[in-house]
N, C-alpha and C positions, 0 to 999 in steps of 0.2 A: 200350174201356179197355184200357190197357197195364198188365202187372203187372211189378214189378221181378224180375229174375231171383233164382234162389237165391243166386247169389254175392254180388250187390250187397246182398240181405238179410242175408248173413252178415257182410258188411263193416260194414253199418249196426248189427247188433246187436253186434259187437266194440266199435264206437265208443261205443254207449251203455253197455257194460258198464265200459269202461274209464273213461268220465267219471263214472259212480256211484261206482266205486270211489275215483276220486281225490277227489270231494266228500265220500264217508264218511271218507276219510283226512284230510282238511282239518278237518271236524268234530270227528273223536276228538281233536284237538289242544286242542279248546276245550271240548268238551261234558263235563259232569260224568260221573262213573262211580262205579259202585259195586264195583268192584272191590278187592280188598286194597290199600293203600297201603303202600310202603315208602320212607321218605324219610332222607336224611342231613341232619345238623346240624351245622354249625361253631360255634364259641363263641369269644367274646372272653375268657371267664373259664375257669379250670380247674374241672373237675365237682368237684373236692375242696375248693374254697374255699367256706366257710360262706356260706349264703345267696347271694351272689352267683352261684356256680356251682351249689349244690345245687338251687336254683330251676329251673335249666335241665335239670339232670339228673331233676328230678321230672317235667317235662312228657314227656320219654321213657317214664317208668313209668306215669304217669297216663293218657296217651292210650292205651297198649297195654291198660290195664286196661278203661276205659270203652268202647272198641271190641271186647272180648273178642278182642283179637289182630288184628284186621282193618286196623287202622291202626297202624303201627309208625313211630318216628322215633329214629334211632340218635344219641345226642349224641357228638360228637367234641372232644376238647379242643384248643384253639388250637395251630396249627402242624401238625396231623394233616391236616385237609383245605386251610386257608387260615391264615396268620398271623393273630394277634388282632385286628390292627386293620384287616384287609382283609375282615371279615364282610360289610359292606355290598357291596362288588364281587362277592364269590363268590355271593351271593343274586342280585344284580341281573342278572349275566349267565348265570345259571343252572347255574353250576358245582355248586353244590349247592341242595336245594330249601329249606332253611330255616338260619336262623342265630340264635344266642342272644346278645343284647348289651344296650346301651342307647345311647339316641340321642345323647348328649353327645359321642360320639367322631367324630360326622360333621360336625363344625362347617365342616372344609374343603369339605365337598360341597353341603350344605343348612343354612346357619347357623341358620335358623328351628327344625329340629329339636332343637337345643339345649334349648330350652324345654320339651319334652317328655320330658327325662331329668329335670333338677333346675334349680333357678336360685337365686341369691344373694338371702339375705332372703326366699324364695319360701313358698307354702303347706305346711302339713302334709299328712300323707297323707289325711284326710277333704277337705279343702278342695280339694286337687289332684284327685281323683278325681271330686269333684263338677264342678268345671270341666269335666274332660276327658269325662264321660260326659253330662252334663246341660246343659253350656252352650256347645256347638260346638266344643270342643276336639278330639273325635274325628275330626268331619269334616274339620278342616284337616290332622290328622296323616294322615290316609288320602291326602288329596289330595297333600300332599308327597311320599309315598313311592310313591304311583302314577305320578308322573311318571317314575320311575327304574325302573319295573317291578317293583316291590317291593309286596306288601301287608303292613301291619305290626299287630301286635296287641299292646297292652300286656298283660304277661304274668306281673307281679309288681312288689312295691313293698317298699322298705325303710324303717326309720324312721331318725330324723336320723344323721348321720354326727358323728364327731369333727372339729374343727376342724385336727388334725394334731399330728404329732410333732416337737418341737424341741429341737435340743441344747442351745442356750440360751434362757433365758426371754424373753418379748416383755414389754416394759414399755411400749411406746408404739407407734404407728404407724410412727413413724420407723424401729424395728428392722426393718422388712420392707424397707427400702431396700438393695439390693445381694444380699439373701438368695436363695440357689440351693434352690428348693423345687420338688418334684414336687407338681404340683396338676392336677386334672381340670376340663374343662368351662368353664363363663362364670367361675367363680371364678378362674380361672387369668388371665383378663383383668383381673379386679379387682385381683389382686395385681400384675400388671404396671403398671396404672395408680398404684399406690402406690409403686412403684420396685422390686419384687421381681423376679427371673429365673426365672420359672415354667417347667418342663419336665413333659412327660407320657412318663411311663415305664410300660411295661408291669408289672403287679402281680409277676410273679415276679424282676424285675431291682430292684426298689426296695431291697431290705434291702442288698445288694453295693453300690449307690450311695451309700446312707446310711453304710454301714460303712467305704466307702473314702474318705469325704469328698467325693464327687462332687457331693452335694447337701447342704446344711445341715439340712435338714427335708422333711417329706413328709406328704400327707395320702393316706390310701387309702379306708377305710371307717368303720365302727361298731366297738365295741371288740370283738365276738365274731368278726370277720374279722382285725382288726389284730393279737389276741393271737397267731391263729396263723400270723401272718407273722411274729412276733418281732421287731417294732421296740423293744420295750421295752430290748433288749439293747445298743442303740446309741443311743437318744435317751431322755432320762429327764423330759422335761416333755411332757405329753399335754395338749392344749387344747381347750376347749369353749367355747360351743356351736357345732354345725356350721353357721355362717351360710351357707355356700354350698351346703348340701344337708340342708335340713330335711326332706325326703322324696325318695327316687329311684325314678324309675320304671325297670322292665325290659321287655324287649320281645322279640317272637318275630318275626322277619322270614321273610317267605315268598316265595319267587319266584312273581311274579303268575299266570304260566301254570298253575304248580302249583296254586296255589290254585283256580283256575278251574275246574281238571280235578276237584276234589273235589265229590261231591255235596253238596246243602243239609244233609243229615243229618252227613256228615264235617267240614263247616265248623262245624256246630254243636257237634260233640263238641270241635273244637280250642278253639273260642270258651269252652266251658264248662271244659275245662282250665285254659285261662289265668285265668278269673275265679276259679277255685278256688285257684290258685297265689298270686294277689293276698292273698287271706285267710291263706294259709299264710305268705308272707313277712313280712306285717305281724304277724300273731299271734306267729311263733316269734322275729321281730326284737325286738319289744318284750320278750318273756318272756327273753331271754338277755342283756341288756345288763348287767344289773345284776352278775349273776354275773361275767361277764367283767371288768368294772370293778374287782371285788374282786380278782381273779388280777392284775391289771396293777399294782395298787397293792402287792401282795405282792411284786412284781419290784424294787420300790424305786423306781418311777415317781411323779412328783409330777403329780396331776390339778390342772390350773390353768384359769382362767376369764378370759376376754378383759376388760379393762374396759371401761365404758360409753363411753369417749371413742374407743377403737381401733374398737369395733363401730361407732361412728356413722362415724367417717372411711372404714370400710369400706363402709358403706352408701351414703356419699355417692359413693364411687367407682364402687359399682354401677349407681345410676341415670345417671352419666355414660357408662359402657359401654353401658347400654341404650340411651340416646339416639343413640350413635354408631352402634350396630349398626342401630337403627331407621332411622337416616337414610341407610344404606348398603344396607340390603336391604329391599325391600317386604314380604316375606314374613314376615321378622322382625318388623317393625312392625306387620304385621297379628295375627299372634300376640299379641304383647306386649300390643298395646292391647286383646284380647278377655280376657287373664288380667287386666290391671289393672282393667279395667271390672267383671269378676265378683268380684275381691276388694274393691273398693270397696263393693258391694252386700252382700257376703258379712259385712261387718263389722257391718252392722245385726243381723244374727243372732248373729255368734259373740261380739261384746260383750256381748250380753244373754243368751245361751242357756248359757254355759259360765261355772262358777266360775273366778275366777283364783287361781291358787295363790300 
């Protein structure tokens, strides 16, 4: 029997060591870790913005608290790490580990994701969450994001929004024709259908556009948020109900590789923080609105309600928009069908279980 020389053994040993180190390095990229986590989070909303931003800031404080400082996420306002409307790309490409936003802004990337943000004449908070967590919504949401290297968590919710601020009263659906209005999400497509000229403008730029007459009207959020942005100074007609957003879901976007590197315990901590944030957003949001409506009226604003004919025309336009989007995008059609099916069944309960005000 011939034994290999010492030199050959040394070369073989070095090769095996190199291969082992390479394999360990590859595994380290995807294997969970219990090491302290330090993430950067970009945001679509300013952290100072009531609910829309403060829910994102709360993720920063709560994950630090529940992990005893072992998991830290640093919240950054829009423009610090990425522009407001580039949160999706920043997370997908791994430029940052996480992002705070709402999926209605990603219409140009994944149209179906809009249905996980808000929808015209859509469900209220309880019904929305029931569909998402118990009737297949979450699986579709995660699937759509995973295609883009993102793991998404619903991480907040807010109550109904206002229908918007208008310089002049709206007396019929015809008053929307030619109206230049800042509007968000699927609702903007509805207004386009009825002849308006909707525009998407970042929150911090809306007041100036309204003041200068670049736009004739705007929606943004609920009274507690809108009051802080000062729209009452330049538009004196505040309309309800928020037909386009009866509830709004907010999300924590996580780079998929960063998510995979978390240990199961760390993933559970982040999920628990987001579930707590849903409770926080809904309870604080509902509690604040009456007071801020009072303050808005004290500023000389007239609180108005759309008449039944106008709302009916907007709802008819929405169903036409949903049909168009379903015909052009298979994922939108699939998610929309799921929501419609759930809502049809849910009515058997909601129409019997709840008092009619």
